[in-house]
PyMOL Python script that loads the backbone (N, CA, C, O; Angstrom):
from pymol import cmd

cmd.read_pdbstr("""\
ATOM      1  N   MET A   1       1.463  -1.026  -0.430  1.00  0.00           N
ATOM      2  CA  MET A   1       0.110  -0.486   0.255  1.00  0.00           C
ATOM      3  C   MET A   1       1.035   1.227  -0.258  1.00  0.00           C
ATOM      4  O   MET A   1       0.675   1.958  -1.181  1.00  0.00           O
ATOM      5  N   VAL A   2       2.436   1.503   0.830  1.00  0.00           N
ATOM      6  CA  VAL A   2       2.817   2.316   0.541  1.00  0.00           C
ATOM      7  C   VAL A   2       3.810   3.060  -0.467  1.00  0.00           C
ATOM      8  O   VAL A   2       4.368   4.113  -0.777  1.00  0.00           O
ATOM      9  N   ASN A   3       3.561   1.442  -0.797  1.00  0.00           N
ATOM     10  CA  ASN A   3       4.545   2.140  -2.263  1.00  0.00           C
ATOM     11  C   ASN A   3       3.325   2.237  -3.634  1.00  0.00           C
ATOM     12  O   ASN A   3       3.621   2.470  -4.805  1.00  0.00           O
ATOM     13  N   LEU A   4       1.940   1.990  -3.102  1.00  0.00           N
ATOM     14  CA  LEU A   4       1.050   2.798  -3.974  1.00  0.00           C
ATOM     15  C   LEU A   4       0.686   3.815  -4.054  1.00  0.00           C
ATOM     16  O   LEU A   4       0.160   4.357  -5.026  1.00  0.00           O
ATOM     17  N   ILE A   5       1.056   4.494  -2.395  1.00  0.00           N
ATOM     18  CA  ILE A   5       1.043   5.750  -2.897  1.00  0.00           C
ATOM     19  C   ILE A   5       2.582   6.626  -2.823  1.00  0.00           C
ATOM     20  O   ILE A   5       2.711   7.795  -3.187  1.00  0.00           O
ATOM     21  N   ILE A   6       3.618   5.809  -2.298  1.00  0.00           N
ATOM     22  CA  ILE A   6       4.948   6.436  -3.367  1.00  0.00           C
ATOM     23  C   ILE A   6       5.138   6.447  -4.811  1.00  0.00           C
ATOM     24  O   ILE A   6       6.060   7.022  -5.390  1.00  0.00           O
ATOM     25  N   GLN A   7       3.569   5.315  -5.722  1.00  0.00           N
ATOM     26  CA  GLN A   7       3.586   5.354  -7.302  1.00  0.00           C
ATOM     27  C   GLN A   7       2.801   6.955  -6.726  1.00  0.00           C
ATOM     28  O   GLN A   7       3.477   7.948  -6.457  1.00  0.00           O
ATOM     29  N   LEU A   8       1.726   6.920  -6.655  1.00  0.00           N
ATOM     30  CA  LEU A   8       0.972   8.032  -7.205  1.00  0.00           C
ATOM     31  C   LEU A   8       1.211   9.459  -7.086  1.00  0.00           C
ATOM     32  O   LEU A   8       1.096  10.248  -8.023  1.00  0.00           O
ATOM     33  N   VAL A   9       1.600   9.809  -5.713  1.00  0.00           N
ATOM     34  CA  VAL A   9       2.540  10.792  -5.336  1.00  0.00           C
ATOM     35  C   VAL A   9       3.565  11.564  -7.084  1.00  0.00           C
ATOM     36  O   VAL A   9       3.488  12.591  -7.758  1.00  0.00           O
ATOM     37  N   SER A  10       4.400  10.295  -7.099  1.00  0.00           N
ATOM     38  CA  SER A  10       5.658  10.439  -7.738  1.00  0.00           C
ATOM     39  C   SER A  10       5.484  10.856  -8.702  1.00  0.00           C
ATOM     40  O   SER A  10       6.121  11.814  -9.139  1.00  0.00           O
ATOM     41  N   GLY A  11       3.864   9.799  -9.796  1.00  0.00           N
ATOM     42  CA  GLY A  11       3.059   9.733 -10.605  1.00  0.00           C
ATOM     43  C   GLY A  11       2.341  11.450 -11.273  1.00  0.00           C
ATOM     44  O   GLY A  11       2.084  11.768 -12.434  1.00  0.00           O
ATOM     45  N   GLY A  12       2.205  12.211 -10.044  1.00  0.00           N
ATOM     46  CA  GLY A  12       1.355  13.513  -9.501  1.00  0.00           C
ATOM     47  C   GLY A  12       2.412  14.870 -10.303  1.00  0.00           C
ATOM     48  O   GLY A  12       2.238  15.706 -11.190  1.00  0.00           O
ATOM     49  N   LEU A  13       3.902  14.332  -9.076  1.00  0.00           N
ATOM     50  CA  LEU A  13       5.569  15.091  -9.447  1.00  0.00           C
ATOM     51  C   LEU A  13       5.667  14.893 -11.152  1.00  0.00           C
ATOM     52  O   LEU A  13       5.839  15.789 -11.979  1.00  0.00           O
ATOM     53  N   GLY A  14       5.527  13.654 -11.362  1.00  0.00           N
ATOM     54  CA  GLY A  14       6.450  13.862 -12.539  1.00  0.00           C
ATOM     55  C   GLY A  14       5.167  14.296 -13.698  1.00  0.00           C
ATOM     56  O   GLY A  14       5.735  14.860 -14.632  1.00  0.00           O
ATOM     57  N   GLY A  15       3.839  14.236 -13.924  1.00  0.00           N
ATOM     58  CA  GLY A  15       3.385  14.566 -14.973  1.00  0.00           C
ATOM     59  C   GLY A  15       3.521  16.032 -14.624  1.00  0.00           C
ATOM     60  O   GLY A  15       3.766  16.674 -15.645  1.00  0.00           O
ATOM     61  N   LEU A  16       3.435  16.922 -13.348  1.00  0.00           N
ATOM     62  CA  LEU A  16       3.707  18.052 -13.393  1.00  0.00           C
ATOM     63  C   LEU A  16       4.616  18.303 -14.006  1.00  0.00           C
ATOM     64  O   LEU A  16       4.395  19.079 -14.936  1.00  0.00           O
ATOM     65  N   GLY A  17       6.191  17.768 -13.816  1.00  0.00           N
ATOM     66  CA  GLY A  17       7.732  18.004 -14.354  1.00  0.00           C
ATOM     67  C   GLY A  17       7.282  18.320 -16.020  1.00  0.00           C
ATOM     68  O   GLY A  17       7.713  19.184 -16.783  1.00  0.00           O
ATOM     69  N   ALA A  18       6.194  17.206 -16.249  1.00  0.00           N
ATOM     70  CA  ALA A  18       6.149  17.168 -18.136  1.00  0.00           C
ATOM     71  C   ALA A  18       5.239  18.717 -18.044  1.00  0.00           C
ATOM     72  O   ALA A  18       5.538  19.815 -18.512  1.00  0.00           O
ATOM     73  N   GLY A  19       4.027  18.285 -17.240  1.00  0.00           N
ATOM     74  CA  GLY A  19       3.411  20.000 -18.240  1.00  0.00           C
ATOM     75  C   GLY A  19       4.842  21.448 -17.926  1.00  0.00           C
ATOM     76  O   GLY A  19       5.113  22.379 -18.684  1.00  0.00           O
ATOM     77  N   LYS A  20       5.207  21.254 -17.146  1.00  0.00           N
ATOM     78  CA  LYS A  20       6.993  22.240 -17.221  1.00  0.00           C
ATOM     79  C   LYS A  20       7.064  22.149 -18.182  1.00  0.00           C
ATOM     80  O   LYS A  20       6.661  23.059 -18.907  1.00  0.00           O
ATOM     81  N   LEU A  21       7.637  20.952 -18.718  1.00  0.00           N
ATOM     82  CA  LEU A  21       8.820  20.806 -18.915  1.00  0.00           C
ATOM     83  C   LEU A  21       8.196  21.362 -20.890  1.00  0.00           C
ATOM     84  O   LEU A  21       8.375  22.471 -21.393  1.00  0.00           O
ATOM     85  N   MET A  22       7.711  20.521 -21.351  1.00  0.00           N
ATOM     86  CA  MET A  22       7.197  20.075 -22.034  1.00  0.00           C
ATOM     87  C   MET A  22       5.435  21.026 -22.446  1.00  0.00           C
ATOM     88  O   MET A  22       4.253  20.772 -22.676  1.00  0.00           O
ATOM     89  N   LYS A  23       6.681  22.548 -22.267  1.00  0.00           N
ATOM     90  CA  LYS A  23       4.362  23.211 -22.334  1.00  0.00           C
ATOM     91  C   LYS A  23       3.463  23.136 -23.481  1.00  0.00           C
ATOM     92  O   LYS A  23       2.671  24.073 -23.584  1.00  0.00           O
ATOM     93  N   LYS A  24       3.406  21.964 -24.608  1.00  0.00           N
ATOM     94  CA  LYS A  24       2.624  22.166 -25.653  1.00  0.00           C
ATOM     95  C   LYS A  24       2.415  20.580 -24.960  1.00  0.00           C
ATOM     96  O   LYS A  24       1.777  20.085 -25.889  1.00  0.00           O
ATOM     97  N   PHE A  25       2.494  19.851 -24.292  1.00  0.00           N
ATOM     98  CA  PHE A  25       1.836  18.827 -23.543  1.00  0.00           C
ATOM     99  C   PHE A  25       1.106  19.520 -22.547  1.00  0.00           C
ATOM    100  O   PHE A  25      -0.063  19.326 -22.214  1.00  0.00           O
ATOM    101  N   SER A  26       1.648  20.077 -22.250  1.00  0.00           N
ATOM    102  CA  SER A  26       0.840  20.410 -20.390  1.00  0.00           C
ATOM    103  C   SER A  26      -0.839  20.448 -21.462  1.00  0.00           C
ATOM    104  O   SER A  26      -1.122  20.636 -22.645  1.00  0.00           O
ATOM    105  N   LEU A  27      -1.879  20.029 -19.679  1.00  0.00           N
ATOM    106  CA  LEU A  27      -3.294  20.258 -19.711  1.00  0.00           C
ATOM    107  C   LEU A  27      -3.846  20.822 -19.166  1.00  0.00           C
ATOM    108  O   LEU A  27      -5.073  20.879 -19.254  1.00  0.00           O
ATOM    109  N   GLY A  28      -2.439  22.108 -17.598  1.00  0.00           N
ATOM    110  CA  GLY A  28      -3.008  22.764 -17.900  1.00  0.00           C
ATOM    111  C   GLY A  28      -2.473  21.889 -16.110  1.00  0.00           C
ATOM    112  O   GLY A  28      -2.030  20.749 -16.250  1.00  0.00           O
ATOM    113  N   GLY A  29      -2.555  22.581 -14.217  1.00  0.00           N
ATOM    114  CA  GLY A  29      -1.270  22.159 -13.784  1.00  0.00           C
ATOM    115  C   GLY A  29      -2.334  21.252 -13.191  1.00  0.00           C
ATOM    116  O   GLY A  29      -1.628  20.340 -12.760  1.00  0.00           O
ATOM    117  N   ILE A  30      -3.793  20.871 -12.847  1.00  0.00           N
ATOM    118  CA  ILE A  30      -4.485  20.230 -12.260  1.00  0.00           C
ATOM    119  C   ILE A  30      -4.787  19.072 -12.713  1.00  0.00           C
ATOM    120  O   ILE A  30      -4.782  18.074 -11.993  1.00  0.00           O
ATOM    121  N   TRP A  31      -5.139  19.052 -14.172  1.00  0.00           N
ATOM    122  CA  TRP A  31      -5.051  18.138 -15.088  1.00  0.00           C
ATOM    123  C   TRP A  31      -3.497  17.030 -15.057  1.00  0.00           C
ATOM    124  O   TRP A  31      -3.557  15.869 -14.653  1.00  0.00           O
ATOM    125  N   ASP A  32      -2.066  17.745 -15.612  1.00  0.00           N
ATOM    126  CA  ASP A  32      -1.152  17.285 -15.491  1.00  0.00           C
ATOM    127  C   ASP A  32      -1.285  16.762 -14.651  1.00  0.00           C
ATOM    128  O   ASP A  32      -1.139  15.549 -14.805  1.00  0.00           O
ATOM    129  N   ALA A  33      -1.640  17.240 -13.212  1.00  0.00           N
ATOM    130  CA  ALA A  33      -1.057  15.833 -11.857  1.00  0.00           C
ATOM    131  C   ALA A  33      -2.178  15.100 -12.080  1.00  0.00           C
ATOM    132  O   ALA A  33      -1.894  13.950 -11.747  1.00  0.00           O
ATOM    133  N   LEU A  34      -3.289  15.149 -12.460  1.00  0.00           N
ATOM    134  CA  LEU A  34      -4.092  14.152 -12.306  1.00  0.00           C
ATOM    135  C   LEU A  34      -4.093  12.983 -13.618  1.00  0.00           C
ATOM    136  O   LEU A  34      -4.596  11.862 -13.554  1.00  0.00           O
ATOM    137  N   ALA A  35      -3.424  13.552 -14.739  1.00  0.00           N
ATOM    138  CA  ALA A  35      -2.845  12.446 -15.769  1.00  0.00           C
ATOM    139  C   ALA A  35      -1.813  11.595 -14.698  1.00  0.00           C
ATOM    140  O   ALA A  35      -2.146  10.461 -14.353  1.00  0.00           O
ATOM    141  N   GLY A  36      -0.882  12.042 -14.326  1.00  0.00           N
ATOM    142  CA  GLY A  36       0.361  11.980 -13.550  1.00  0.00           C
ATOM    143  C   GLY A  36       0.742  10.808 -12.233  1.00  0.00           C
ATOM    144  O   GLY A  36       1.719  10.143 -11.887  1.00  0.00           O
ATOM    145  N   ILE A  37      -0.866  11.059 -11.709  1.00  0.00           N
ATOM    146  CA  ILE A  37      -1.099  10.203 -10.671  1.00  0.00           C
ATOM    147  C   ILE A  37      -1.668   8.634 -10.877  1.00  0.00           C
ATOM    148  O   ILE A  37      -1.867   7.707 -10.092  1.00  0.00           O
ATOM    149  N   VAL A  38      -1.860   8.834 -12.601  1.00  0.00           N
ATOM    150  CA  VAL A  38      -3.047   7.828 -13.238  1.00  0.00           C
ATOM    151  C   VAL A  38      -2.006   6.891 -13.773  1.00  0.00           C
ATOM    152  O   VAL A  38      -2.042   5.667 -13.900  1.00  0.00           O
ATOM    153  N   GLY A  39      -0.646   8.161 -14.184  1.00  0.00           N
ATOM    154  CA  GLY A  39       0.440   6.472 -15.078  1.00  0.00           C
ATOM    155  C   GLY A  39       0.984   6.710 -14.315  1.00  0.00           C
ATOM    156  O   GLY A  39       1.963   6.397 -14.991  1.00  0.00           O
ATOM    157  N   GLY A  40       1.763   7.260 -12.644  1.00  0.00           N
ATOM    158  CA  GLY A  40       2.432   6.397 -11.757  1.00  0.00           C
ATOM    159  C   GLY A  40       1.324   5.470 -11.240  1.00  0.00           C
ATOM    160  O   GLY A  40       1.948   4.680 -10.531  1.00  0.00           O
ATOM    161  N   GLY A  41       0.438   5.234 -11.211  1.00  0.00           N
ATOM    162  CA  GLY A  41      -0.099   3.594 -10.466  1.00  0.00           C
ATOM    163  C   GLY A  41       0.153   3.228 -11.726  1.00  0.00           C
ATOM    164  O   GLY A  41       1.343   2.968 -11.552  1.00  0.00           O
ATOM    165  N   ILE A  42      -0.029   3.000 -12.864  1.00  0.00           N
ATOM    166  CA  ILE A  42       0.125   2.700 -14.102  1.00  0.00           C
ATOM    167  C   ILE A  42       2.116   2.103 -14.103  1.00  0.00           C
ATOM    168  O   ILE A  42       2.725   1.049 -13.916  1.00  0.00           O
ATOM    169  N   GLY A  43       2.356   3.132 -14.341  1.00  0.00           N
ATOM    170  CA  GLY A  43       3.909   2.192 -14.315  1.00  0.00           C
ATOM    171  C   GLY A  43       4.511   0.883 -13.526  1.00  0.00           C
ATOM    172  O   GLY A  43       4.798  -0.301 -13.700  1.00  0.00           O
ATOM    173  N   GLY A  44       4.497   2.246 -12.230  1.00  0.00           N
ATOM    174  CA  GLY A  44       4.451   1.235 -11.660  1.00  0.00           C
ATOM    175  C   GLY A  44       4.425  -0.174 -11.148  1.00  0.00           C
ATOM    176  O   GLY A  44       5.332  -0.922 -10.783  1.00  0.00           O
ATOM    177  N   GLN A  45       3.266  -0.306 -11.218  1.00  0.00           N
ATOM    178  CA  GLN A  45       2.379  -1.400 -11.232  1.00  0.00           C
ATOM    179  C   GLN A  45       3.118  -2.490 -12.505  1.00  0.00           C
ATOM    180  O   GLN A  45       3.088  -3.710 -12.343  1.00  0.00           O
ATOM    181  N   VAL A  46       3.739  -1.876 -13.710  1.00  0.00           N
ATOM    182  CA  VAL A  46       3.982  -2.725 -14.824  1.00  0.00           C
ATOM    183  C   VAL A  46       5.158  -2.368 -14.451  1.00  0.00           C
ATOM    184  O   VAL A  46       5.724  -2.966 -15.367  1.00  0.00           O
ATOM    185  N   LEU A  47       6.126  -1.833 -13.800  1.00  0.00           N
ATOM    186  CA  LEU A  47       7.538  -1.860 -13.007  1.00  0.00           C
ATOM    187  C   LEU A  47       7.589  -3.933 -12.317  1.00  0.00           C
ATOM    188  O   LEU A  47       7.799  -5.095 -12.664  1.00  0.00           O
ATOM    189  N   GLY A  48       7.151  -2.890 -10.984  1.00  0.00           N
ATOM    190  CA  GLY A  48       6.419  -4.202 -10.341  1.00  0.00           C
ATOM    191  C   GLY A  48       6.422  -5.785 -10.800  1.00  0.00           C
ATOM    192  O   GLY A  48       7.051  -6.801 -10.505  1.00  0.00           O
ATOM    193  N   LEU A  49       5.262  -5.377 -11.770  1.00  0.00           N
ATOM    194  CA  LEU A  49       4.836  -7.044 -12.560  1.00  0.00           C
ATOM    195  C   LEU A  49       6.659  -7.354 -13.022  1.00  0.00           C
ATOM    196  O   LEU A  49       7.374  -8.262 -12.598  1.00  0.00           O
ATOM    197  N   LEU A  50       6.962  -6.437 -13.842  1.00  0.00           N
ATOM    198  CA  LEU A  50       8.086  -7.079 -14.326  1.00  0.00           C
ATOM    199  C   LEU A  50       9.711  -6.886 -13.376  1.00  0.00           C
ATOM    200  O   LEU A  50      10.902  -6.684 -13.613  1.00  0.00           O
ATOM    201  N   GLY A  51       9.018  -7.052 -12.495  1.00  0.00           N
ATOM    202  CA  GLY A  51      10.917  -7.536 -11.301  1.00  0.00           C
ATOM    203  C   GLY A  51      11.524  -7.223 -11.537  1.00  0.00           C
ATOM    204  O   GLY A  51      12.481  -7.943 -11.822  1.00  0.00           O
ATOM    205  N   VAL A  52      11.635  -5.357 -11.709  1.00  0.00           N
ATOM    206  CA  VAL A  52      12.347  -3.757 -12.132  1.00  0.00           C
ATOM    207  C   VAL A  52      12.489  -3.933 -10.497  1.00  0.00           C
ATOM    208  O   VAL A  52      11.439  -3.927  -9.854  1.00  0.00           O
ATOM    209  N   GLY A  53      13.969  -4.119  -9.668  1.00  0.00           N
ATOM    210  CA  GLY A  53      13.561  -3.183  -8.480  1.00  0.00           C
ATOM    211  C   GLY A  53      13.330  -4.567  -7.451  1.00  0.00           C
ATOM    212  O   GLY A  53      13.432  -5.713  -7.888  1.00  0.00           O
ATOM    213  N   SER A  54      13.027  -4.273  -6.126  1.00  0.00           N
ATOM    214  CA  SER A  54      12.703  -5.038  -5.232  1.00  0.00           C
ATOM    215  C   SER A  54      11.053  -5.929  -5.918  1.00  0.00           C
ATOM    216  O   SER A  54      10.001  -5.314  -6.093  1.00  0.00           O
ATOM    217  N   ALA A  55      11.215  -7.244  -6.160  1.00  0.00           N
ATOM    218  CA  ALA A  55      10.424  -7.416  -6.133  1.00  0.00           C
ATOM    219  C   ALA A  55       9.519  -8.332  -5.545  1.00  0.00           C
ATOM    220  O   ALA A  55       9.048  -9.352  -6.048  1.00  0.00           O
ATOM    221  N   ALA A  56       9.291  -7.748  -4.185  1.00  0.00           N
ATOM    222  CA  ALA A  56       8.474  -7.971  -2.961  1.00  0.00           C
ATOM    223  C   ALA A  56       7.593  -6.774  -3.071  1.00  0.00           C
ATOM    224  O   ALA A  56       6.366  -6.774  -2.971  1.00  0.00           O
ATOM    225  N   GLY A  57       7.825  -6.470  -3.135  1.00  0.00           N
ATOM    226  CA  GLY A  57       7.513  -4.886  -4.118  1.00  0.00           C
ATOM    227  C   GLY A  57       8.166  -3.798  -1.891  1.00  0.00           C
ATOM    228  O   GLY A  57       7.774  -2.835  -1.232  1.00  0.00           O
ATOM    229  N   GLY A  58       8.978  -4.610  -1.798  1.00  0.00           N
ATOM    230  CA  GLY A  58       9.169  -3.598  -0.426  1.00  0.00           C
ATOM    231  C   GLY A  58       8.870  -2.735   0.091  1.00  0.00           C
ATOM    232  O   GLY A  58       7.766  -2.321  -0.263  1.00  0.00           O
ATOM    233  N   LEU A  59       9.540  -1.971   1.136  1.00  0.00           N
ATOM    234  CA  LEU A  59       9.918  -0.326   1.419  1.00  0.00           C
ATOM    235  C   LEU A  59      11.811  -0.986   1.757  1.00  0.00           C
ATOM    236  O   LEU A  59      12.394  -0.845   2.832  1.00  0.00           O
ATOM    237  N   ASP A  60      12.293  -1.551   0.723  1.00  0.00           N
ATOM    238  CA  ASP A  60      14.232  -1.415   1.156  1.00  0.00           C
ATOM    239  C   ASP A  60      14.081  -0.425  -0.166  1.00  0.00           C
ATOM    240  O   ASP A  60      13.116  -0.199  -0.896  1.00  0.00           O
ATOM    241  N   LEU A  61      15.673   0.155  -0.167  1.00  0.00           N
ATOM    242  CA  LEU A  61      16.279   1.177  -1.057  1.00  0.00           C
ATOM    243  C   LEU A  61      14.944   0.994  -2.518  1.00  0.00           C
ATOM    244  O   LEU A  61      14.198   1.793  -3.085  1.00  0.00           O
ATOM    245  N   GLY A  62      15.204  -0.449  -2.641  1.00  0.00           N
ATOM    246  CA  GLY A  62      15.218  -1.200  -4.612  1.00  0.00           C
ATOM    247  C   GLY A  62      13.563  -0.400  -4.870  1.00  0.00           C
ATOM    248  O   GLY A  62      13.165   0.323  -5.784  1.00  0.00           O
ATOM    249  N   GLY A  63      12.936  -0.872  -3.723  1.00  0.00           N
ATOM    250  CA  GLY A  63      11.599  -1.109  -3.635  1.00  0.00           C
ATOM    251  C   GLY A  63      10.863   0.696  -3.817  1.00  0.00           C
ATOM    252  O   GLY A  63      10.026   1.111  -4.619  1.00  0.00           O
ATOM    253  N   ILE A  64      11.597   1.404  -2.725  1.00  0.00           N
ATOM    254  CA  ILE A  64      11.508   2.444  -3.308  1.00  0.00           C
ATOM    255  C   ILE A  64      11.533   3.265  -3.865  1.00  0.00           C
ATOM    256  O   ILE A  64      10.584   4.048  -3.917  1.00  0.00           O
ATOM    257  N   LEU A  65      13.019   3.474  -4.737  1.00  0.00           N
ATOM    258  CA  LEU A  65      13.369   3.562  -6.063  1.00  0.00           C
ATOM    259  C   LEU A  65      12.691   3.559  -7.084  1.00  0.00           C
ATOM    260  O   LEU A  65      12.527   4.507  -7.853  1.00  0.00           O
ATOM    261  N   THR A  66      11.975   1.817  -7.207  1.00  0.00           N
ATOM    262  CA  THR A  66      11.272   1.751  -8.181  1.00  0.00           C
ATOM    263  C   THR A  66       9.677   2.645  -8.666  1.00  0.00           C
ATOM    264  O   THR A  66       9.095   3.047  -9.674  1.00  0.00           O
ATOM    265  N   SER A  67       9.544   2.598  -7.383  1.00  0.00           N
ATOM    266  CA  SER A  67       7.953   2.979  -7.585  1.00  0.00           C
ATOM    267  C   SER A  67       8.604   4.753  -7.356  1.00  0.00           C
ATOM    268  O   SER A  67       7.892   5.642  -6.889  1.00  0.00           O
ATOM    269  N   VAL A  68       9.803   4.933  -7.718  1.00  0.00           N
ATOM    270  CA  VAL A  68       9.426   7.006  -7.315  1.00  0.00           C
ATOM    271  C   VAL A  68       9.719   6.319  -8.880  1.00  0.00           C
ATOM    272  O   VAL A  68       8.752   6.708  -9.535  1.00  0.00           O
ATOM    273  N   VAL A  69      10.424   5.644  -9.612  1.00  0.00           N
ATOM    274  CA  VAL A  69      11.345   6.388 -11.144  1.00  0.00           C
ATOM    275  C   VAL A  69       9.829   5.065 -11.361  1.00  0.00           C
ATOM    276  O   VAL A  69       8.979   5.934 -11.555  1.00  0.00           O
ATOM    277  N   GLY A  70       9.309   4.214 -11.418  1.00  0.00           N
ATOM    278  CA  GLY A  70       8.566   4.077 -12.026  1.00  0.00           C
ATOM    279  C   GLY A  70       7.206   5.013 -12.458  1.00  0.00           C
ATOM    280  O   GLY A  70       7.027   5.161 -13.667  1.00  0.00           O
ATOM    281  N   GLY A  71       6.443   5.518 -11.712  1.00  0.00           N
ATOM    282  CA  GLY A  71       6.077   6.879 -11.295  1.00  0.00           C
ATOM    283  C   GLY A  71       5.835   7.875 -11.770  1.00  0.00           C
ATOM    284  O   GLY A  71       4.824   8.522 -12.046  1.00  0.00           O
ATOM    285  N   GLY A  72       7.233   8.003 -11.884  1.00  0.00           N
ATOM    286  CA  GLY A  72       8.054   9.579 -12.414  1.00  0.00           C
ATOM    287  C   GLY A  72       7.406   9.727 -14.126  1.00  0.00           C
ATOM    288  O   GLY A  72       6.957  10.487 -14.984  1.00  0.00           O
ATOM    289  N   ILE A  73       7.939   7.783 -13.636  1.00  0.00           N
ATOM    290  CA  ILE A  73       7.946   8.086 -15.827  1.00  0.00           C
ATOM    291  C   ILE A  73       6.729   7.600 -16.339  1.00  0.00           C
ATOM    292  O   ILE A  73       6.514   7.851 -17.525  1.00  0.00           O
ATOM    293  N   GLY A  74       5.505   6.676 -15.433  1.00  0.00           N
ATOM    294  CA  GLY A  74       4.408   6.754 -15.457  1.00  0.00           C
ATOM    295  C   GLY A  74       4.082   8.122 -15.742  1.00  0.00           C
ATOM    296  O   GLY A  74       3.529   8.412 -16.803  1.00  0.00           O
ATOM    297  N   GLY A  75       4.303   8.767 -15.100  1.00  0.00           N
ATOM    298  CA  GLY A  75       3.665  10.218 -14.786  1.00  0.00           C
ATOM    299  C   GLY A  75       3.556  11.889 -16.261  1.00  0.00           C
ATOM    300  O   GLY A  75       2.906  12.783 -16.804  1.00  0.00           O
ATOM    301  N   GLY A  76       4.202  11.503 -16.180  1.00  0.00           N
ATOM    302  CA  GLY A  76       5.634  11.868 -17.573  1.00  0.00           C
ATOM    303  C   GLY A  76       5.120  11.468 -18.535  1.00  0.00           C
ATOM    304  O   GLY A  76       4.509  12.423 -19.014  1.00  0.00           O
ATOM    305  N   ALA A  77       4.943  10.320 -19.335  1.00  0.00           N
ATOM    306  CA  ALA A  77       4.802   9.276 -20.313  1.00  0.00           C
ATOM    307  C   ALA A  77       2.903   9.052 -20.385  1.00  0.00           C
ATOM    308  O   ALA A  77       2.422   8.396 -21.308  1.00  0.00           O
ATOM    309  N   LEU A  78       2.135   9.593 -19.461  1.00  0.00           N
ATOM    310  CA  LEU A  78       0.955   9.370 -20.101  1.00  0.00           C
ATOM    311  C   LEU A  78       0.173  10.459 -20.077  1.00  0.00           C
ATOM    312  O   LEU A  78      -0.969  10.361 -20.525  1.00  0.00           O
ATOM    313  N   LEU A  79       0.745  11.962 -19.437  1.00  0.00           N
ATOM    314  CA  LEU A  79       0.452  13.173 -19.982  1.00  0.00           C
ATOM    315  C   LEU A  79       0.709  13.698 -21.231  1.00  0.00           C
ATOM    316  O   LEU A  79       0.340  14.608 -21.973  1.00  0.00           O
ATOM    317  N   ALA A  80       1.654  12.569 -21.166  1.00  0.00           N
ATOM    318  CA  ALA A  80       2.307  12.898 -23.072  1.00  0.00           C
ATOM    319  C   ALA A  80       1.268  12.724 -24.153  1.00  0.00           C
ATOM    320  O   ALA A  80       0.924  13.535 -25.013  1.00  0.00           O
ATOM    321  N   ILE A  81       0.643  10.927 -23.826  1.00  0.00           N
ATOM    322  CA  ILE A  81       0.005   9.768 -24.490  1.00  0.00           C
ATOM    323  C   ILE A  81      -1.037  11.114 -24.337  1.00  0.00           C
ATOM    324  O   ILE A  81      -1.050  11.755 -25.388  1.00  0.00           O
ATOM    325  N   VAL A  82      -1.910  11.691 -23.277  1.00  0.00           N
ATOM    326  CA  VAL A  82      -3.024  11.950 -23.075  1.00  0.00           C
ATOM    327  C   VAL A  82      -3.138  13.475 -23.917  1.00  0.00           C
ATOM    328  O   VAL A  82      -4.252  13.721 -24.380  1.00  0.00           O
ATOM    329  N   SER A  83      -2.268  14.297 -24.092  1.00  0.00           N
ATOM    330  CA  SER A  83      -2.243  15.594 -24.683  1.00  0.00           C
ATOM    331  C   SER A  83      -1.458  14.997 -25.678  1.00  0.00           C
ATOM    332  O   SER A  83      -0.387  15.538 -25.403  1.00  0.00           O
ATOM    333  N   ALA A  84      -1.236  14.338 -26.550  1.00  0.00           N
ATOM    334  CA  ALA A  84      -1.020  14.151 -27.821  1.00  0.00           C
ATOM    335  C   ALA A  84      -2.143  13.494 -28.701  1.00  0.00           C
ATOM    336  O   ALA A  84      -2.166  13.423 -29.930  1.00  0.00           O
ATOM    337  N   VAL A  85      -3.301  12.912 -27.571  1.00  0.00           N
ATOM    338  CA  VAL A  85      -5.102  12.240 -28.185  1.00  0.00           C
ATOM    339  C   VAL A  85      -5.204  13.699 -28.451  1.00  0.00           C
ATOM    340  O   VAL A  85      -5.035  14.303 -29.511  1.00  0.00           O
ATOM    341  N   LYS A  86      -5.590  14.243 -26.986  1.00  0.00           N
ATOM    342  CA  LYS A  86      -6.620  16.137 -27.169  1.00  0.00           C
ATOM    343  C   LYS A  86      -6.190  16.340 -28.858  1.00  0.00           C
ATOM    344  O   LYS A  86      -6.996  16.387 -29.787  1.00  0.00           O
ATOM    345  N   GLY A  87      -4.378  16.464 -28.981  1.00  0.00           N
ATOM    346  CA  GLY A  87      -4.581  16.698 -30.271  1.00  0.00           C
ATOM    347  C   GLY A  87      -4.626  16.700 -31.339  1.00  0.00           C
ATOM    348  O   GLY A  87      -4.490  17.673 -32.081  1.00  0.00           O
ATOM    349  N   LEU A  88      -4.861  15.420 -31.669  1.00  0.00           N
ATOM    350  CA  LEU A  88      -5.309  15.150 -32.620  1.00  0.00           C
ATOM    351  C   LEU A  88      -6.926  15.256 -32.989  1.00  0.00           C
ATOM    352  O   LEU A  88      -7.511  15.348 -34.068  1.00  0.00           O
ATOM    353  N   PHE A  89      -7.337  15.208 -31.757  1.00  0.00           N
ATOM    354  CA  PHE A  89      -9.122  15.545 -31.701  1.00  0.00           C
ATOM    355  C   PHE A  89      -9.712  16.835 -31.715  1.00  0.00           C
ATOM    356  O   PHE A  89     -10.832  17.225 -32.046  1.00  0.00           O
ATOM    357  N   SER A  90      -8.780  17.364 -31.315  1.00  0.00           N
ATOM    358  CA  SER A  90      -9.085  19.513 -31.248  1.00  0.00           C
ATOM    359  C   SER A  90      -8.651  19.056 -32.348  1.00  0.00           C
ATOM    360  O   SER A  90      -9.330  18.030 -32.378  1.00  0.00           O
ATOM    361  N   LYS A  91      -7.851  19.013 -33.571  1.00  0.00           N
ATOM    362  CA  LYS A  91      -7.352  19.788 -35.380  1.00  0.00           C
ATOM    363  C   LYS A  91      -8.416  19.260 -35.550  1.00  0.00           C
ATOM    364  O   LYS A  91      -8.978  18.247 -35.132  1.00  0.00           O
ATOM    365  N   LYS A  92      -8.880  20.925 -36.936  1.00  0.00           N
ATOM    366  CA  LYS A  92      -9.888  20.819 -37.546  1.00  0.00           C
ATOM    367  C   LYS A  92      -9.765  20.430 -38.775  1.00  0.00           C
ATOM    368  O   LYS A  92     -10.763  20.293 -39.482  1.00  0.00           O
TER     369      LYS A  92
END
""", "prot")
cmd.dss("prot")
cmd.show_as("cartoon", "prot")
cmd.util.cbc("prot")
cmd.orient("prot")
């Protein structure tokens, strides 16, 4: 449960960071964070299933780093995907 919370928080921060760094992908602060939270949860879980980091998902250094990295990358990636899809539908 703690790892999931770490993944969600890291994802939210990853989404916000990605929105700040890649202005053309930004959906606005709240939406960047929300997309990041969802992406963080997904990214962290996928890395856990792949066995990256701590296989048990524990609170050792490997498990925490896996959660932070997976959450942050997943959050930024999902923000970029959502923004690209939104851009496709908004073009006239």
